[in-house]
N, C-alpha and C positions, 0 to 999 in steps of 0.2 A: 484531520487524523492528528492525534497526538503521539509524540514519541515515548516509548517505554522509558521509565524512569532509569534504568540502568544504561540504556543506550545514550540517553541525553546527558548522563554524568560522565560517561566515557568520551563523548564529542566535546564536552566542555574542557575536560582534562586535555585532551589530545589538542585541541585548539590553543590552549594556553602554552603547551609546550612547543608547538609549532610556531606560534608568534614569537615566543623568546628566542627560537634558533633563527627566525628571520631578522630579528633585531641584532642578534649576534653576529649573523652573517654580514651584516652591513656596517659593523663597528670599524673593521679594516680589512684592507685586501689581504688575504693570505698569500704566501709565496707559492709559486707553482710547484707542484708535485716533482716536475723534472729538475727543479733547481733546490729541492729540498734536502737538508742535511738531516739524515736518518738517525744520526748519533744524539741529536736533541730530541728527547721524548716530547717535551712541551710543544714544540713546533709540529712534530708529527701529528699530536693529538689536536692541535689547533688547525691544522690544514685538514685534517680528516673531518672534524665536526663542521667547520666552516665552509670547506669548499665542496666536500662530498655530502654529508648529511643535510647541511644547510640547503643546498640546491634542490633537494626533493620536497622542501616544506611549502613552497608556494604552489606546486601542483597538488600536493595533498590538501591544502587548504581550499583550492578550487574544486576538488573532488567532494569535499565535505558540503561546500556550498551547493553543488549539483545534487548531492544526495538529499540534502534539506530541502531544496527547491521541489524536487519531484515527490519526495515523501509527504510534503505539504500540499501536493497537487496544485501549486501555483502555475505550472504549465497549462492547467486547464482554465485558467482565469487570467488571460494575459494583461487585462488593464490593472487588476490588483497587483500582479507581478512587476509590472513597469512602474507603478506609483510606489510600491515598497523599494524597489531597487533604485529609484531616483533618489529616495531619500538615504538609503545605505550605501550607495556606490558613487552616484554621479555628484551630488553635493559635496561629500568629502574629496573626491577628486578635483573638482573645481576649486575649493577652497584652499586645500593645501599645495596645489600646483600653483595657484595665483599668490598665495603668501611665500611661497619659496622663491618664485620668480621676482617678487617686490624685494625681498631680502637680498637677493643676488644683484638685482639692479641697484639697490641702495648701496651695497658694497663697493659695486664698480664705480658708481657716481661719487660716493663719499671718499674712497681710498684710491681710486685708480687700478685696484687690483681686479684682474679679470680671471675668475675661477674656471670658466669654460670657454664661451666665445663672447666677444664684445657684443652686448646688447644694443648700444648706441648705434652700431653700424648695420643692424639688421633691417630688412624691409618688414613692413607691416604685416605681410603674410607669413613671413618667417617668425614674428613674434607671436602671431596668432596660433601657429603650429607649436610653439614652445608652450603656449598656455593650455591649448585644448587638444593637442596630441592627435590631430586628424590623420595624419600620414607618417609620423615619426614618434620617436619616444618622447614623453613629456620632460620638461625641465627636470624635474625631481624624479629621477630614474626609478626609485623604489616603487613609484605610484604606477608604473607600467602595468602591473598586473591588474590594476582597478580597470584599466581600459580594456584589457582582454576579457575580464569578467562581464563588463558591459556588453560586449559583443556576444559573449555567450547567453547573456540574459536575453537579448533581442531574439535569438535564434531558439531559445528553449522551448516556446510553444511548438515550433516545427519539430524539434527533436523528441518532444514528448509524444507527438503523433506516431 
């Protein structure tokens, strides 16, 4: 079933804005609202957009993905769904998480600077967990939502029933 032209256009525009907000959210950590100096209008605007509006963007993108998944009846064809989502979720998750891990390991090995936790002292299972995020957040934290989308995708055929 094909989306109506105006709905597809609105979704495309909304996805562009939401992805831009997610990128803006990860540029820097805004100060807490409790410690905010309300006399500085720029800081108030930045905290409001980054910390308040920015936090709703990932759930909104997840809702759009769910809408498109059920609209295209992919929940009724689980094999097609899993094949498609392996290409669009699983591969990017592994590629970007492994690349990020290698860059962090290279920085640690080359300079001695440890940005998070020393990779050299981790066990093999802890390294696997950092790479594949099977029971904790991935090394590259913004990719955490891809893991959540993968779990939702696995359960989509059951939710569709």
